[in-house]
DRENDO-1510 file (C-alpha; in Angstrom, 1 decimal, always signed):
<recs>
REC; n; res; u; v; w
REC; 1; UNK; -9.4; -46.0; +34.9 .
REC; 2; UNK; -10.7; -43.9; +32.0 .
REC; 3; UNK; -9.2; -43.3; +28.6 .
REC; 4; UNK; -7.1; -40.1; +28.0 .
REC; 5; UNK; -9.8; -39.0; +25.5 .
REC; 6; UNK; -12.6; -39.5; +28.1 .
REC; 7; UNK; -10.5; -37.8; +30.8 .
REC; 8; UNK; -9.9; -34.7; +28.7 .
REC; 9; UNK; -13.6; -34.6; +27.6 .
REC; 10; UNK; -14.6; -34.6; +31.3 .
REC; 11; UNK; -12.2; -31.9; +32.1 .
REC; 12; UNK; -13.4; -29.6; +29.4 .
REC; 13; UNK; -17.0; -30.3; +30.3 .
REC; 14; UNK; -16.2; -29.4; +33.9 .
REC; 15; UNK; -14.7; -26.1; +32.8 .
REC; 16; UNK; -17.6; -25.0; +30.7 .
REC; 17; UNK; -18.9; -22.6; +33.3 .
REC; 18; UNK; -15.4; -21.1; +33.7 .
REC; 19; UNK; -14.2; -20.8; +30.2 .
REC; 20; UNK; -13.3; -18.5; +28.6 .
REC; 21; UNK; -12.0; -16.3; +31.3 .
REC; 22; UNK; -13.1; -12.6; +31.3 .
REC; 23; UNK; -11.6; -10.2; +28.8 .
REC; 24; UNK; -9.0; -7.6; +29.4 .
REC; 25; UNK; -7.7; -4.8; +27.1 .
REC; 26; UNK; -4.0; -5.0; +26.3 .
REC; 27; UNK; -1.5; -3.4; +24.0 .
REC; 28; UNK; -1.0; -5.1; +20.6 .
REC; 29; UNK; +2.4; -6.3; +21.7 .
REC; 30; UNK; +0.8; -8.2; +24.7 .
REC; 31; UNK; -2.1; -9.7; +22.7 .
REC; 32; UNK; +0.0; -12.2; +20.6 .
REC; 33; UNK; -0.9; -15.8; +21.3 .
REC; 34; UNK; -4.2; -15.0; +23.0 .
REC; 35; UNK; -7.8; -15.3; +21.9 .
REC; 36; UNK; -9.6; -12.2; +20.6 .
REC; 37; UNK; -12.5; -11.4; +22.9 .
REC; 38; UNK; -14.1; -9.0; +20.5 .
REC; 39; UNK; -15.2; -8.9; +16.9 .
REC; 40; UNK; -12.7; -6.6; +15.2 .
REC; 41; UNK; -14.6; -4.4; +12.7 .
REC; 42; UNK; -13.1; -2.1; +10.2 .
REC; 43; UNK; -13.7; +1.6; +10.9 .
REC; 44; UNK; -12.0; +2.3; +7.7 .
REC; 45; UNK; -11.5; +0.6; +4.3 .
REC; 46; UNK; -8.3; -1.2; +3.6 .
REC; 47; UNK; -6.7; -0.1; +1.5 .
REC; 48; UNK; -8.2; +3.4; +2.1 .
REC; 49; UNK; -7.7; +4.4; -1.6 .
REC; 50; UNK; -7.0; +2.9; -5.0 .
REC; 51; UNK; -3.3; +2.5; -5.3 .
REC; 52; UNK; -0.7; +0.9; -7.6 .
REC; 53; UNK; +0.7; -2.5; -7.2 .
REC; 54; UNK; +3.6; -1.8; -9.5 .
REC; 55; UNK; +6.0; +0.9; -10.7 .
REC; 56; UNK; +4.6; +1.9; -14.1 .
REC; 57; UNK; +2.0; +4.1; -15.7 .
REC; 58; UNK; -1.6; +4.8; -14.7 .
REC; 59; UNK; -4.1; +5.2; -17.5 .
REC; 60; UNK; -7.6; +4.7; -18.7 .
REC; 61; UNK; -7.8; +1.2; -20.2 .
REC; 62; UNK; -10.0; +2.5; -23.1 .
REC; 63; UNK; -7.1; +4.8; -24.1 .
REC; 64; UNK; -4.8; +1.9; -24.9 .
REC; 65; UNK; -6.9; -0.6; -27.0 .
REC; 66; UNK; -3.9; -2.1; -28.8 .
REC; 67; UNK; -0.1; -2.5; -28.6 .
REC; 68; UNK; +1.9; +0.4; -29.8 .
REC; 69; UNK; -0.5; +3.1; -28.5 .
REC; 70; UNK; +1.2; +6.3; -27.3 .
REC; 71; UNK; +0.0; +8.6; -24.5 .
REC; 72; UNK; +1.5; +11.8; -23.1 .
REC; 73; UNK; +2.7; +11.6; -19.5 .
REC; 74; UNK; +0.7; +14.2; -17.6 .
REC; 75; UNK; +2.4; +14.0; -14.1 .
REC; 76; UNK; +3.9; +11.7; -11.6 .
REC; 77; UNK; +2.3; +10.0; -8.6 .
REC; 78; UNK; +4.4; +8.8; -5.6 .
REC; 79; UNK; +3.6; +6.8; -2.5 .
REC; 80; UNK; +2.6; +9.3; +0.2 .
REC; 81; UNK; +1.0; +11.7; -2.3 .
REC; 82; UNK; -2.5; +12.8; -1.4 .
REC; 83; UNK; -5.1; +10.9; -3.4 .
REC; 84; UNK; -7.6; +12.8; -5.6 .
REC; 85; UNK; -5.6; +14.2; -8.4 .
REC; 86; UNK; -7.4; +13.8; -11.7 .
REC; 87; UNK; -5.9; +12.3; -14.9 .
REC; 88; UNK; -6.6; +14.4; -18.0 .
REC; 89; UNK; -8.4; +12.4; -20.8 .
REC; 90; UNK; -6.1; +10.8; -23.3 .
REC; 91; UNK; -3.0; +10.9; -21.1 .
REC; 92; UNK; -1.2; +8.7; -18.5 .
REC; 93; UNK; +0.7; +9.3; -15.3 .
REC; 94; UNK; +4.0; +7.9; -14.1 .
REC; 95; UNK; +3.2; +6.0; -10.9 .
REC; 96; UNK; +5.1; +4.1; -8.3 .
REC; 97; UNK; +4.2; +1.2; -6.0 .
REC; 98; UNK; +1.8; +2.2; -3.3 .
REC; 99; UNK; +1.0; +5.6; -4.9 .
REC; 100; UNK; -2.6; +6.7; -5.3 .
REC; 101; UNK; -4.2; +5.9; -8.7 .
REC; 102; UNK; -5.3; +9.2; -10.2 .
REC; 103; UNK; -9.0; +9.9; -10.5 .
REC; 104; UNK; -10.3; +8.6; -13.9 .
REC; 105; UNK; -7.5; +6.0; -14.3 .
REC; 106; UNK; -8.6; +2.4; -14.1 .
REC; 107; UNK; -5.4; +0.5; -15.0 .
REC; 108; UNK; -1.7; +0.5; -14.3 .
REC; 109; UNK; +0.8; -0.9; -16.7 .
REC; 110; UNK; +4.2; -2.1; -15.3 .
REC; 111; UNK; +7.2; -0.1; -16.6 .
REC; 112; UNK; +8.6; -3.2; -18.2 .
REC; 113; UNK; +5.7; -3.1; -20.7 .
REC; 114; UNK; +6.3; +0.6; -21.6 .
REC; 115; UNK; +8.9; +2.5; -23.6 .
REC; 116; UNK; +9.3; +6.1; -22.6 .
REC; 117; UNK; +10.8; +8.9; -24.7 .
REC; 118; UNK; +10.7; +12.3; -23.2 .
REC; 119; UNK; +7.1; +13.1; -22.2 .
REC; 120; UNK; +5.5; +10.3; -24.3 .
REC; 121; UNK; +5.0; +6.7; -23.2 .
REC; 122; UNK; +4.5; +3.9; -25.8 .
REC; 123; UNK; +2.6; +0.8; -24.5 .
REC; 124; UNK; +3.8; -2.6; -25.7 .
REC; 125; UNK; +0.4; -4.3; -25.1 .
REC; 126; UNK; -3.2; -3.5; -24.8 .
REC; 127; UNK; -4.4; -2.2; -21.5 .
REC; 128; UNK; -6.7; -4.2; -19.2 .
REC; 129; UNK; -9.1; -2.5; -16.8 .
REC; 130; UNK; -8.1; -3.1; -13.2 .
REC; 131; UNK; -4.6; -4.4; -14.0 .
REC; 132; UNK; -2.2; -3.8; -11.1 .
REC; 133; UNK; -4.7; -1.6; -9.3 .
REC; 134; UNK; -5.4; -2.5; -5.7 .
REC; 135; UNK; -8.9; -1.0; -5.2 .
REC; 136; UNK; -10.0; +0.8; -2.0 .
REC; 137; UNK; -11.6; -1.7; +0.4 .
REC; 138; UNK; -10.5; -4.7; -1.6 .
REC; 139; UNK; -8.8; -6.1; +1.5 .
REC; 140; UNK; -11.3; -5.1; +4.1 .
REC; 141; UNK; -14.4; -3.0; +3.4 .
REC; 142; UNK; -15.3; -0.2; +5.8 .
REC; 143; UNK; -17.7; -1.4; +8.4 .
REC; 144; UNK; -17.1; -5.1; +7.7 .
REC; 145; UNK; -15.9; -7.8; +10.1 .
REC; 146; UNK; -12.1; -7.9; +9.9 .
REC; 147; UNK; -11.4; -10.6; +12.4 .
REC; 148; UNK; -13.9; -12.9; +14.2 .
REC; 149; UNK; -14.1; -13.1; +18.0 .
REC; 150; UNK; -12.2; -16.1; +19.3 .
REC; 151; UNK; -9.5; -15.9; +16.7 .
REC; 152; UNK; -5.9; -16.5; +17.8 .
REC; 153; UNK; -4.0; -13.2; +17.7 .
REC; 154; UNK; -0.8; -13.6; +15.7 .
REC; 155; UNK; +1.6; -11.3; +13.9 .
REC; 156; UNK; -0.8; -10.9; +11.0 .
REC; 157; UNK; -3.7; -10.0; +13.3 .
REC; 158; UNK; -1.6; -7.4; +15.0 .
REC; 159; UNK; -0.6; -5.9; +11.7 .
REC; 160; UNK; -4.3; -5.8; +10.5 .
REC; 161; UNK; -5.4; -4.3; +13.8 .
REC; 162; UNK; -2.7; -1.6; +13.5 .
REC; 163; UNK; -3.7; -0.9; +9.9 .
REC; 164; UNK; -7.3; -0.3; +11.2 .
REC; 165; UNK; -6.0; +2.2; +13.7 .
REC; 166; UNK; -6.1; +0.0; +16.8 .
REC; 167; UNK; -3.3; +0.2; +19.5 .
REC; 168; UNK; -5.1; -2.2; +21.9 .
REC; 169; UNK; -7.3; -5.3; +21.7 .
REC; 170; UNK; -9.7; -7.1; +24.0 .
REC; 171; UNK; -8.4; -10.6; +24.6 .
REC; 172; UNK; -9.3; -13.3; +27.1 .
REC; 173; UNK; -7.3; -13.2; +30.3 .
REC; 174; UNK; -4.5; -15.7; +30.9 .
REC; 175; UNK; -5.2; -18.1; +33.7 .
REC; 176; UNK; -3.2; -17.6; +36.9 .
REC; 177; UNK; -2.1; -21.1; +37.5 .
REC; 178; UNK; -0.7; -22.3; +40.8 .
REC; 179; UNK; +2.1; -24.9; +40.6 .
REC; 180; UNK; +2.4; -27.0; +43.8 .
REC; 181; UNK; +5.1; -29.6; +44.1 .
REC; 182; UNK; +4.6; -32.0; +47.0 .
REC; 183; UNK; +7.0; -34.3; +48.8 .
REC; 184; UNK; +9.2; -34.1; +52.0 .
REC; 185; UNK; +12.2; -35.1; +49.8 .
REC; 186; UNK; +11.9; -32.0; +47.6 .
REC; 187; UNK; +14.4; -29.2; +48.2 .
REC; 188; UNK; +14.9; -25.8; +46.6 .
REC; 189; UNK; +17.2; -25.9; +43.6 .
REC; 190; UNK; +19.3; -23.1; +45.0 .
REC; 191; UNK; +19.6; -24.5; +48.6 .
REC; 192; UNK; +22.0; -27.0; +50.2 .
REC; 193; UNK; +21.5; -30.6; +49.1 .
REC; 194; UNK; +20.6; -32.4; +52.4 .
REC; 195; UNK; +20.9; -36.1; +52.4 .
REC; 196; UNK; +17.9; -37.9; +51.0 .
REC; 197; UNK; +16.6; -34.8; +49.2 .
REC; 198; UNK; +16.2; -34.1; +45.4 .
REC; 199; UNK; +16.1; -30.7; +43.7 .
REC; 200; UNK; +12.7; -29.3; +42.9 .
REC; 201; UNK; +12.9; -29.6; +39.1 .
REC; 202; UNK; +9.2; -30.3; +38.8 .
REC; 203; UNK; +8.0; -26.9; +39.8 .
REC; 204; UNK; +10.2; -25.3; +37.2 .
REC; 205; UNK; +9.3; -27.7; +34.5 .
REC; 206; UNK; +5.6; -27.5; +35.0 .
REC; 207; UNK; +5.7; -23.7; +35.4 .
REC; 208; UNK; +7.5; -23.6; +32.0 .
REC; 209; UNK; +4.9; -25.9; +30.4 .
REC; 210; UNK; +2.1; -23.7; +31.8 .
REC; 211; UNK; +3.7; -20.6; +30.5 .
REC; 212; UNK; +4.2; -22.3; +27.1 .
REC; 213; UNK; +0.4; -23.1; +27.2 .
REC; 214; UNK; -0.3; -19.4; +27.7 .
REC; 215; UNK; -1.0; -19.4; +31.4 .
REC; 216; UNK; +0.6; -17.2; +34.1 .
REC; 217; UNK; +2.3; -19.7; +36.4 .
REC; 218; UNK; +2.5; -19.0; +40.1 .
REC; 219; UNK; +5.0; -21.3; +41.8 .
REC; 220; UNK; +3.8; -22.1; +45.3 .
REC; 221; UNK; +6.1; -23.2; +48.2 .
REC; 222; UNK; +6.7; -27.0; +48.2 .
REC; 223; UNK; +4.2; -28.9; +50.4 .
REC; 224; UNK; +5.6; -31.6; +52.7 .
REC; 225; UNK; +3.9; -35.0; +52.9 .
REC; 226; UNK; +1.7; -34.1; +55.8 .
REC; 227; UNK; -1.9; -32.9; +55.9 .
REC; 228; UNK; -1.1; -29.5; +57.6 .
REC; 229; UNK; +1.4; -28.5; +55.0 .
REC; 230; UNK; -0.9; -29.5; +52.2 .
REC; 231; UNK; -3.8; -27.6; +53.8 .
REC; 232; UNK; -1.7; -24.5; +53.9 .
REC; 233; UNK; -0.7; -24.9; +50.3 .
REC; 234; UNK; -4.3; -25.3; +49.2 .
REC; 235; UNK; -5.3; -22.1; +51.1 .
REC; 236; UNK; -2.5; -20.2; +49.3 .
REC; 237; UNK; -4.0; -21.3; +46.0 .
REC; 238; UNK; -7.4; -19.7; +46.6 .
REC; 239; UNK; -8.1; -16.9; +44.2 .
REC; 240; UNK; -6.1; -18.5; +41.4 .
REC; 241; UNK; -7.8; -19.7; +38.1 .
REC; 242; UNK; -6.3; -23.2; +38.2 .
REC; 243; UNK; -4.0; -25.3; +40.4 .
REC; 244; UNK; -1.6; -28.0; +39.3 .
REC; 245; UNK; -0.2; -30.3; +42.0 .
REC; 246; UNK; +2.7; -32.6; +41.4 .
REC; 247; UNK; +3.2; -35.8; +43.4 .
REC; 248; UNK; +1.4; -37.4; +46.2 .
REC; 249; UNK; -1.5; -38.6; +44.0 .
REC; 250; UNK; -0.8; -42.4; +44.0 .
REC; 251; UNK; -1.5; -45.1; +46.6 .
REC; 252; UNK; +1.4; -44.8; +49.0 .
REC; 253; UNK; +1.0; -44.2; +52.7 .
REC; 254; UNK; +2.1; -40.6; +52.3 .
REC; 255; UNK; +0.2; -39.9; +49.0 .
REC; 256; UNK; -2.1; -37.4; +50.7 .
REC; 257; UNK; -3.1; -35.0; +47.9 .
REC; 258; UNK; -6.5; -36.6; +47.1 .
REC; 259; UNK; -7.6; -37.0; +50.8 .
REC; 260; UNK; -6.6; -33.4; +51.6 .
REC; 261; UNK; -8.5; -32.2; +48.5 .
REC; 262; UNK; -11.5; -34.1; +49.7 .
REC; 263; UNK; -11.3; -32.6; +53.1 .
REC; 264; UNK; -11.2; -29.1; +51.5 .
REC; 265; UNK; -14.5; -29.9; +49.7 .
REC; 266; UNK; -13.1; -30.9; +46.3 .
REC; 267; UNK; -15.1; -33.1; +44.0 .
REC; 268; UNK; -12.7; -35.5; +42.3 .
REC; 269; UNK; -14.0; -36.1; +38.9 .
REC; 270; UNK; -11.6; -38.9; +38.0 .
REC; 271; UNK; -8.4; -40.6; +39.3 .
REC; 272; UNK; -6.2; -42.8; +37.2 .
REC; 273; UNK; -6.1; -42.5; +33.4 .
REC; 274; UNK; -5.3; -45.4; +31.1 .
REC; 275; UNK; -2.1; -43.8; +29.7 .
REC; 276; UNK; +1.6; -44.0; +30.1 .
REC; 277; UNK; +3.2; -41.8; +31.3 .
REC; 278; UNK; +0.7; -40.2; +33.7 .
REC; 279; UNK; -1.5; -43.1; +34.9 .
REC; 280; UNK; -2.1; -41.8; +38.5 .
REC; 281; UNK; -3.3; -38.4; +37.3 .
REC; 282; UNK; -6.5; -37.0; +38.8 .
REC; 283; UNK; -8.7; -34.0; +38.2 .
REC; 284; UNK; -11.3; -32.2; +40.4 .
REC; 285; UNK; -12.6; -28.8; +41.5 .
REC; 286; UNK; -12.7; -26.9; +44.8 .
REC; 287; UNK; -15.6; -24.6; +44.2 .
REC; 288; UNK; -14.5; -22.6; +41.1 .
REC; 289; UNK; -10.8; -23.8; +41.3 .
REC; 290; UNK; -10.0; -26.6; +38.9 .
REC; 291; UNK; -7.2; -28.8; +40.2 .
REC; 292; UNK; -5.0; -31.0; +38.1 .
REC; 293; UNK; -3.1; -33.6; +40.0 .
REC; 294; UNK; +0.0; -34.9; +38.3 .
REC; 295; UNK; +2.4; -37.8; +39.2 .
REC; 296; UNK; +5.7; -36.9; +40.8 .
REC; 297; UNK; +7.9; -38.6; +38.3 .
REC; 298; UNK; +9.2; -35.7; +36.1 .
REC; 299; UNK; +8.5; -37.5; +32.8 .
REC; 300; UNK; +5.1; -38.5; +34.0 .
REC; 301; UNK; +4.3; -35.1; +35.3 .
REC; 302; UNK; +5.2; -33.4; +32.0 .
REC; 303; UNK; +3.4; -36.1; +30.0 .
REC; 304; UNK; +0.2; -35.8; +32.0 .
REC; 305; UNK; +0.3; -32.1; +31.8 .
REC; 306; UNK; +0.7; -32.2; +28.0 .
REC; 307; UNK; -2.3; -34.5; +27.5 .
REC; 308; UNK; -4.7; -33.3; +30.1 .
REC; 309; UNK; -3.8; -29.8; +31.5 .
REC; 310; UNK; -2.4; -28.0; +28.5 .
REC; 311; UNK; -5.7; -28.2; +26.5 .
REC; 312; UNK; -7.7; -27.2; +29.6 .
REC; 313; UNK; -5.5; -24.1; +30.3 .
REC; 314; UNK; -5.9; -23.1; +26.7 .
REC; 315; UNK; -9.7; -23.6; +26.9 .
REC; 316; UNK; -9.7; -21.1; +29.9 .
REC; 317; UNK; -8.2; -18.6; +27.5 .
REC; 318; UNK; -10.8; -19.2; +24.8 .
REC; 319; UNK; -8.4; -21.3; +22.7 .
REC; 320; UNK; -9.4; -24.7; +21.2 .
REC; 321; UNK; -7.4; -27.9; +21.3 .
REC; 322; UNK; -3.8; -28.5; +22.4 .
REC; 323; UNK; -2.3; -26.1; +20.0 .
REC; 324; UNK; -0.1; -28.9; +18.8 .
REC; 325; UNK; +0.1; -30.5; +15.4 .
REC; 326; UNK; -0.3; -34.2; +14.9 .
REC; 327; UNK; +1.4; -35.9; +11.9 .
REC; 328; UNK; +1.4; -39.4; +10.5 .
REC; 329; UNK; +4.6; -41.4; +11.0 .
REC; 330; UNK; +5.8; -45.0; +11.2 .
REC; 331; UNK; +7.6; -46.7; +14.0 .
REC; 332; UNK; +11.3; -47.3; +13.3 .
REC; 333; UNK; +11.4; -50.3; +15.6 .
REC; 334; UNK; +8.8; -52.8; +17.1 .
REC; 335; UNK; +7.2; -51.8; +20.4 .
REC; 336; UNK; +5.5; -53.7; +23.2 .
REC; 337; UNK; +3.1; -52.1; +25.6 .
REC; 338; UNK; +0.3; -52.9; +28.0 .
REC; 339; UNK; -2.7; -53.5; +25.8 .
REC; 340; UNK; -5.1; -51.4; +27.9 .
REC; 341; UNK; -2.9; -48.2; +27.9 .
REC; 342; UNK; -2.4; -45.4; +25.4 .
REC; 343; UNK; +1.4; -44.9; +25.5 .
REC; 344; UNK; +2.9; -41.5; +24.6 .
REC; 345; UNK; +6.4; -42.5; +23.5 .
REC; 346; UNK; +9.1; -39.8; +23.5 .
REC; 347; UNK; +10.8; -39.8; +20.1 .
REC; 348; UNK; +12.6; -37.9; +17.5 .
REC; 349; UNK; +11.5; -37.7; +13.9 .
REC; 350; UNK; +13.6; -38.7; +10.9 .
REC; 351; UNK; +13.0; -38.6; +7.2 .
REC; 352; UNK; +13.9; -41.4; +4.8 .
REC; 353; UNK; +12.7; -42.0; +1.3 .
REC; 354; UNK; +9.7; -39.7; +1.8 .
REC; 355; UNK; +8.6; -41.5; +5.0 .
REC; 356; UNK; +8.6; -39.9; +8.5 .
REC; 357; UNK; +9.9; -42.3; +11.1 .
REC; 358; UNK; +9.3; -42.1; +14.8 .
REC; 359; UNK; +12.6; -43.1; +16.5 .
REC; 360; UNK; +12.3; -43.9; +20.2 .
REC; 361; UNK; +14.8; -42.0; +22.4 .
REC; 362; UNK; +17.5; -44.1; +24.1 .
REC; 363; UNK; +16.6; -45.1; +27.6 .
REC; 364; UNK; +13.0; -44.2; +27.2 .
REC; 365; UNK; +11.8; -46.9; +29.6 .
REC; 366; UNK; +13.9; -45.5; +32.4 .
REC; 367; UNK; +12.5; -42.1; +31.8 .
REC; 368; UNK; +15.7; -40.2; +32.6 .
REC; 369; UNK; +15.2; -36.5; +33.2 .
REC; 370; UNK; +17.9; -35.7; +30.6 .
REC; 371; UNK; +15.7; -37.3; +27.9 .
REC; 372; UNK; +13.1; -34.5; +28.4 .
REC; 373; UNK; +15.4; -31.7; +27.4 .
REC; 374; UNK; +14.7; -30.7; +23.8 .
REC; 375; UNK; +12.0; -33.4; +23.4 .
REC; 376; UNK; +10.6; -32.9; +20.0 .
REC; 377; UNK; +7.7; -35.4; +19.6 .
REC; 378; UNK; +5.5; -38.0; +21.2 .
REC; 379; UNK; +4.5; -41.1; +19.2 .
REC; 380; UNK; +0.9; -42.1; +20.2 .
REC; 381; UNK; +0.7; -45.9; +20.6 .
REC; 382; UNK; -3.0; -46.6; +20.9 .
REC; 383; UNK; -4.8; -48.8; +23.4 .
REC; 384; UNK; -6.1; -52.1; +22.3 .
REC; 385; UNK; -2.9; -53.5; +21.0 .
REC; 386; UNK; +0.1; -55.0; +22.8 .
REC; 387; UNK; +2.6; -55.2; +20.0 .
REC; 388; UNK; +3.3; -52.9; +17.1 .
REC; 389; UNK; +5.6; -54.0; +14.3 .
REC; 390; UNK; +8.3; -51.9; +12.7 .
REC; 391; UNK; +6.7; -49.6; +10.2 .
REC; 392; UNK; +3.4; -49.6; +12.0 .
REC; 393; UNK; +1.5; -46.3; +11.3 .
REC; 394; UNK; +1.1; -44.0; +14.3 .
REC; 395; UNK; +0.1; -40.5; +15.0 .
REC; 396; UNK; +2.9; -38.2; +16.3 .
REC; 397; UNK; +2.3; -35.1; +18.4 .
REC; 398; UNK; +4.9; -32.5; +17.5 .
REC; 399; UNK; +6.3; -30.6; +20.5 .
REC; 400; UNK; +9.2; -28.8; +19.0 .
REC; 401; UNK; +9.9; -26.8; +15.8 .
REC; 402; UNK; +12.9; -28.9; +14.9 .
REC; 403; UNK; +10.8; -32.0; +14.8 .
REC; 404; UNK; +8.2; -30.2; +12.8 .
REC; 405; UNK; +10.7; -29.1; +10.2 .
REC; 406; UNK; +11.9; -32.7; +9.9 .
REC; 407; UNK; +8.4; -34.1; +9.6 .
REC; 408; UNK; +7.1; -31.7; +6.9 .
REC; 409; UNK; +10.4; -31.0; +5.2 .
REC; 410; UNK; +9.8; -33.6; +2.5 .
REC; 411; UNK; +6.1; -33.4; +1.6 .
REC; 412; UNK; +4.6; -34.2; +5.0 .
REC; 413; UNK; +3.0; -30.8; +5.3 .
REC; 414; UNK; +0.0; -31.9; +3.3 .
REC; 415; UNK; -0.7; -34.6; +5.8 .
REC; 416; UNK; -0.5; -32.4; +8.9 .
REC; 417; UNK; -3.6; -32.0; +10.9 .
REC; 418; UNK; -4.5; -30.2; +14.1 .
REC; 419; UNK; -6.3; -32.3; +16.7 .
REC; 420; UNK; -9.8; -31.2; +17.5 .
REC; 421; UNK; -9.1; -31.4; +21.3 .
</recs>
């Protein structure tokens, strides 16, 4: 067995010649959540002209050296007006937020600091050069780098790209990821429930997890526990960017996934990881196809996917790490575990007196499928210890937004950190 950290490190190293996947050009709306595959440079300055940050009056600062100075109002400047109108010396202009600052003006005074009578404005304080003026290029200078390649495209990135006149972006391709459930007992969820069969929940759960990781899941037909069925399934996976198998990876007489992978020419990089859930997990490659082998138990499959496959699928997209936050918390109750295993304990987070508590979900040891619905966090119980006392500090991987809001709602945000891998 190897540690989860070592297993992930070996996976990522094994993907170095594949990641990131080639780039494709997509509409802004399709780029969100993906890694930018180009350096976005500004073909124009942002903002493109000096404009006002306030409703008020544009002026030359030198014309209002002291409170009480009066200036005639020469004209008005509205948002949407063409820039370039010149301000006569010794005068001011009524101006509104977003309107171009007249040529010659170098300051804007907010209307609350001005008293207006007819065509004359009296200023209640001395002017200051640059006050409430957003200068051309102060956000992004023309020709400069606006966004670095490899950046995650979010709503702000889309807004900036649009402001620079872009309607499309080059981003790394999402990995087409096969999801292959195995087991003669697995039946389609919409078919008749024959005696001795169970619904194929795993294909749907892992496909959803792959989609959440940014991949494009391709659910393959369930493979039975025989070599011919598994060979057909592997043949159907050729041409994909990754394959995730579920079940058939342990030591039972019908656990045939690893032998059939070996027959297909796979190099199995590791099998069995010192973690719970997910101990029987394996990883290898058939040529350029990375294969993640997950246990068949639903909780174990999702747990192993979270720790091993999710960061790898993100790496194929040019994204670093798991994309999850890890927060410090304390155990709400004592825990016992195998000393040699890292345990990922499903939990909910609660706040009390400024402390974030990791509260184990009821029935966790039985790993009921119902406990996975709405799962918010995993408390990471480290290897090397068998017993952890109540109040023991642990890292918690946050999976859901509700858990995150609980954890950071009372000052925990300052302690939040993103895992490197």
